[in-house]
LUMNU-487424 format. One line per field, with one value per residue (C-alpha): residue in three letters; y, z, x; residue number from 0. Coordinates in steps of 0.5 Angstrom, whole numbers, plus 500, padded with zeros to 3 digits. Each point is the difference from the previous one (the first is absolute). Layout:
resn: Ala|...
y: Y|...
z: Z|...
x: X|...
resi: NUM|...
This chain:
resn: Met|Ile|Tyr|Leu|Phe|Ile|Gly|Ile|Leu|Ile|Leu|Ile|Ala|Leu|Leu|Gly|Ala|Pro|Leu|Phe|Val|Ile|Ile|Ile|Ala|Ala|Ala|Met|Ala|Gly|Phe|His|Met|Ser|Gln|Ile|Asp|Leu|Ser|Ile|Ile|Ala|Ile|Asp|Leu|Tyr|Arg|Ile|Val|Asp|Thr|Pro|Ile|Leu|Leu|Ala|Leu|Pro|Leu|Phe|Thr|Phe|Thr|Gly|Tyr|Leu|Leu|Gly|Glu|Ser|Asn|Ala|Ser|Arg|Arg|Leu|Val|Cys|Leu|Thr|Gln|Ala|Phe|Met|Gly|Trp|Met|Pro|Gly|Gly|Leu|Ala|Ile|Val|Ala|Phe|Val|Val|Ser|Ala|Leu|Phe|Thr|Ala|Phe|Thr|Gly|Ala|Ser|Gly|Val|Thr|Ile|Val|Ala|Met|Gly|Ala|Leu|Leu|Tyr|Pro|Ala|Leu|Lys|His|Ala|Gly|Tyr|Gln|Asp|Asp|Phe|Ser|Leu|Gly|Leu|Val|Thr|Thr|Ser|Gly|Ser|Leu|Gly|Leu|Leu|Leu|Pro|Pro|Ser|Leu|Pro|Leu|Ile|Leu|Tyr|Gly|Ile|Ile|Ala|Gln|Gln|Met|Gly|Gly|Gly|Val|Gln|Ile|Ser|Ile|Glu|Asp|Leu|Phe|Ile|Ala|Gly|Ile|Phe|Pro|Ala|Ile|Leu|Met|Ile|Phe|Met|Leu|Ser|Leu|Trp|Ser|Ile|Trp|Val|Asn|Lys|Lys|Lys|Pro|Leu|Pro|Leu|Val|Lys|Phe|Ser|Trp|Lys|Asn|Ala|Phe|Leu|Ala|Ile|Lys|Glu|Ala|Ala|Trp|Glu|Ile|Pro|Leu|Pro|Ile|Phe|Val|Phe|Ala|Gly|Ile|Tyr|Ser|Gly|Tyr|Phe|Ala|Val|Ser|Glu|Ala|Ala|Ala|Val|Thr|Ala|Met|Tyr|Val|Leu|Val|Val|Glu|Val|Phe|Ile|Tyr|Lys|Glu|Ile|Gln|Leu|Val|Gln|Leu|Thr|Asp|Ile|Ile|Arg|Glu|Ser|Met|Ile|Met|Val|Gly|Gly|Ile|Leu|Leu|Ile|Leu|Gly|Val|Ser|Leu|Ala|Leu|Thr|Asp|Phe|Leu|Ile|Asp|Ala|Glu|Val|Pro|Met|Lys|Leu|Phe|Thr|Met|Cys|Gln|Val|Phe|Val|Ser|Asn|Lys|Leu|Val|Phe|Leu|Ile|Leu|Leu|Asn|Ile|Phe|Leu|Leu|Val|Leu|Gly|Ala|Ile|Leu|Asp|Ile|Phe|Ser|Ala|Ile|Ile|Ile|Val|Val|Pro|Leu|Ile|Leu|Pro|Val|Ala|Leu|Glu|Tyr|Gly|Val|Asn|Pro|Ile|His|Leu|Gly|Ile|Ile|Phe|Leu|Ala|Asn|Met|Gln|Ile|Gly|Tyr|Phe|Thr|Pro|Pro|Val|Gly|Met|Asn|Leu|Phe|Ile|Ala|Ser|Tyr|Arg|Phe|Asn|Lys|Pro|Ile|Val|Asp|Ile|Tyr|Arg|Ala|Ala|Ile|Pro|Phe|Met|Leu|Val|Leu|Leu|Leu|Ala|Val|Leu|Ile|Ile|Thr|Tyr|Trp|Pro|Ala|Leu|Ser|Leu|Phe|Leu|Leu|Ser
y: 847|498|506|497|493|503|503|494|496|505|500|493|500|505|496|494|496|494|502|494|503|507|497|495|505|505|494|498|507|502|493|502|507|497|495|494|494|499|493|502|501|493|499|504|496|494|503|500|493|498|504|494|505|502|494|503|505|496|495|506|503|494|499|507|499|493|504|506|495|496|502|501|508|498|495|505|506|495|498|507|502|495|502|507|502|502|506|507|501|492|500|505|496|494|503|502|494|495|505|500|492|499|505|497|494|503|506|507|498|503|493|502|506|495|494|504|505|496|498|506|506|497|498|507|503|496|501|507|503|506|499|504|496|493|502|503|494|495|504|501|493|497|501|499|494|501|500|493|494|497|506|499|508|498|494|504|505|495|497|506|502|494|500|507|497|506|497|501|494|499|494|499|497|507|504|495|502|507|501|498|505|506|496|500|507|502|495|503|507|499|496|506|505|496|500|507|502|496|501|504|495|495|494|493|496|492|497|495|492|494|497|504|500|493|499|506|496|493|503|503|495|498|507|502|496|504|505|494|498|507|502|493|497|505|503|493|498|494|504|504|506|496|494|503|503|493|497|506|499|493|501|505|496|494|504|504|495|493|502|506|499|507|500|494|497|503|507|498|501|508|501|497|504|507|499|498|506|505|496|500|508|501|495|503|507|497|497|506|505|496|501|508|499|497|506|505|497|500|507|502|503|499|503|506|501|500|505|504|499|503|506|501|495|501|494|494|503|505|494|496|506|500|493|499|506|496|493|503|503|494|495|504|500|493|493|497|495|505|505|495|497|507|504|496|499|508|502|494|502|507|498|496|506|504|495|497|492|496|496|507|503|494|501|508|498|496|504|506|495|498|507|502|495|504|507|505|501|494|494|494|498|506|498|493|502|505|494|495|504|504|507|506|501|506|497|495|505|504|493|498|506|500|493|502|505|495|495|506|501|493|500|506|496|494|504|504|494|495|496|498|496|498|498|493|499|503
z: 646|493|497|505|497|493|502|503|493|496|504|500|493|499|504|495|503|496|496|504|507|498|497|506|505|497|500|507|503|496|502|507|500|497|506|495|502|497|498|494|497|500|497|494|500|499|494|496|502|498|493|494|495|504|498|494|503|502|494|494|504|500|493|498|504|496|494|502|502|493|493|499|498|495|496|501|497|494|499|499|496|495|499|501|499|492|503|500|507|501|505|504|500|501|507|502|499|503|506|501|499|505|505|500|503|504|503|500|505|495|498|493|499|503|496|493|501|498|494|497|502|496|494|500|500|495|495|500|505|504|507|504|496|502|507|500|497|504|507|498|498|506|503|494|500|507|497|496|504|504|503|508|501|496|505|506|498|499|507|504|496|502|507|501|499|499|494|496|495|497|497|498|493|499|501|496|494|502|499|494|495|505|499|493|499|504|496|494|501|502|494|496|503|499|493|499|504|496|493|498|502|495|505|497|500|501|494|501|499|501|502|505|503|500|504|505|501|501|505|504|499|507|502|495|503|507|498|499|507|502|495|497|507|504|495|497|508|500|505|506|500|506|496|494|504|502|493|498|505|500|492|500|506|495|494|503|505|496|492|499|506|501|508|504|505|506|497|502|507|499|495|505|506|496|497|507|503|495|501|508|500|496|504|507|497|498|506|504|495|500|508|499|494|505|505|494|498|508|501|493|498|492|501|504|494|495|504|500|492|499|502|495|495|496|496|497|495|505|505|494|499|507|500|495|503|506|498|495|507|504|494|501|507|502|497|497|504|507|496|498|507|503|496|496|506|501|493|498|504|498|492|501|503|493|496|498|498|505|494|496|507|500|493|501|507|497|493|505|504|494|498|507|500|495|502|502|505|504|496|502|492|499|505|498|493|502|504|495|494|504|498|504|503|496|494|501|502|494|496|503|500|493|501|506|496|495|506|503|494|500|508|498|495|504|506|496|495|505|494|498|506|501|493|500|507|498
x: 792|499|504|506|499|500|507|503|498|503|506|501|499|505|505|499|495|497|494|496|502|497|494|498|502|495|495|501|499|494|497|502|497|494|500|499|504|507|498|496|507|501|493|503|506|496|496|506|501|493|501|501|502|506|504|501|505|505|500|500|506|504|498|503|506|501|499|505|506|499|501|493|501|505|495|495|504|502|493|497|505|499|493|500|508|498|495|502|503|499|505|497|493|504|502|494|496|505|501|493|499|506|497|494|503|505|497|503|505|506|501|498|505|506|498|498|505|506|496|496|505|506|495|497|507|502|494|501|496|502|503|494|495|503|500|493|497|504|498|493|499|502|493|496|495|497|493|502|498|503|502|501|497|494|499|502|495|494|502|499|494|497|502|496|493|495|497|506|500|507|503|507|498|496|507|504|495|499|508|501|498|503|506|500|498|507|504|497|501|507|501|497|504|507|498|499|506|505|497|505|506|502|499|501|494|501|497|495|502|496|506|502|493|499|507|497|494|504|505|494|495|500|498|495|494|501|495|495|500|498|495|497|500|497|495|498|498|504|505|499|505|504|500|502|506|502|500|504|505|501|500|506|504|500|502|505|503|499|499|505|504|501|499|504|496|505|497|493|501|503|494|495|503|500|493|497|503|497|493|501|501|494|496|502|498|494|498|501|497|493|500|501|495|495|501|500|493|497|502|497|506|499|493|503|505|495|496|506|501|493|502|506|498|493|500|503|505|503|501|503|505|502|501|504|505|500|501|506|503|499|503|506|501|497|501|494|498|500|496|495|499|500|497|494|496|500|498|496|494|501|500|494|496|502|498|507|499|505|503|501|503|505|503|500|504|505|501|502|505|503|502|502|505|504|498|505|503|499|497|503|502|504|505|500|501|506|503|499|503|505|497|499|493|499|501|495|495|501|499|494|496|497|498|496|497|497|498|496|496|498|498|496|496|500|497|495|498|497|498|507|501|493|496|503|496|493
resi: 0|1|2|3|4|5|6|7|8|9|10|11|12|13|14|15|16|17|18|19|20|21|22|23|24|25|26|27|28|29|30|31|32|33|34|35|36|37|38|39|40|41|42|43|44|45|46|47|48|49|50|51|52|53|54|55|56|57|58|59|60|61|62|63|64|65|66|67|68|69|70|71|72|73|74|75|76|77|78|79|80|81|82|83|84|85|86|87|88|89|90|91|92|93|94|95|96|97|98|99|100|101|102|103|104|105|106|107|108|109|110|111|112|113|114|115|116|117|118|119|120|121|122|123|124|125|126|127|128|129|130|131|132|133|134|135|136|137|138|139|140|141|142|143|144|145|146|147|148|149|150|151|152|153|154|155|156|157|158|159|160|161|162|163|164|165|166|167|168|169|170|171|172|173|174|175|176|177|178|179|180|181|182|183|184|185|186|187|188|189|190|191|192|193|194|195|196|197|198|199|200|201|202|203|204|205|206|207|208|209|210|211|212|213|214|215|216|217|218|219|220|221|222|223|224|225|226|227|228|229|230|231|232|233|234|235|236|237|238|239|240|241|242|243|244|245|246|247|248|249|250|251|252|253|254|255|256|257|258|259|260|261|262|263|264|265|266|267|268|269|270|271|272|273|274|275|276|277|278|279|280|281|282|283|284|285|286|287|288|289|290|291|292|293|294|295|296|297|298|299|300|301|302|303|304|305|306|307|308|309|310|311|312|313|314|315|316|317|318|319|320|321|322|323|324|325|326|327|328|329|330|331|332|333|334|335|336|337|338|339|340|341|342|343|344|345|346|347|348|349|350|351|352|353|354|355|356|357|358|359|360|361|362|363|364|365|366|367|368|369|370|371|372|373|374|375|376|377|378|379|380|381|382|383|384|385|386|387|388|389|390|391|392|393|394|395|396|397|398|399|400|401|402|403|404|405|406|407|408|409|410|411|412|413|414|415|416|417|418|419|420|421|422|423|424|425
């Protein structure tokens, strides 16, 4: 019977059924076969409503969409270029930094490639960087910044982990702190590689000018305080994460609509609708996934999975190697929000049994997902870049692979050096 049902689920998935339909069908069948009343699904849905931190998701999403529709990306590029353009490989470093900051607020939905690509790709080509290098940089930078607050995937991982119970203590604030140095490591390694690969090319440097720096600061003066709401507000204890999200959303709304006047009031309806469609999809999948998670826990699936792993996986080191491989493949075929919601409930209990810190696991998870976005042959950002720059997908593959290898090395360091993520929390 169970094999027949699994076959039916696979069939409807191949026929294009929405992900939430497949998940809820699996949960309902599991509870029914276990003779558990299906009203438990309604209880799981209420658990979402009763989660205060969940308010941060729609608010930060709305903020990201506002920034994506404004000229904030251009001002951010000008600001970082004014202060970093004088360095060897300065424009490449600027591209990594601004893409990471932009992705942190907008999420890894391809917005960074679309918004930043129009600015960075022509600028890199004009500065003398090779076409392959410029394409690879912009493509891989599209997901750079997932580990920086207020990244939506970081928040979602924390929500899932908190809902699981079982003695797992994870705060969103700790996840925000844990992601900072791994994100800096990734940007640093990419920057070093970019300088080295272009060392024989006489690329022009932008001479530092206090006048240009002042003008860039003046132009971006209203956006510069944004990180203050997230970092200072949360870590000083003055704001909760959800409160910081509300303040940030209101601030960006006022700045972009009433001060810069780059977004018209009539556009807000479309922006709100588009951002909430994304949030609605996440919440729907989250709700039904919690029901499936409850069934998996009741059926002791994670413990059975751990018992099975023990047969083939002898220690923590081997487990982390296999976990990295699995997550890279997963990131290439599944969007990050679905991957977090579906997979975290399964791997978190197993990882805990192997002695992996749950916060460190979250950083490992997202670092791998970040690379999965541009892992050939089906990474989502590869196709977005191909469409955005009107280039054959094979050219995008070739351009992205060197950057992917650098980030794979960074992921290995993040995975096997837990202190990089956790030392600020000790």
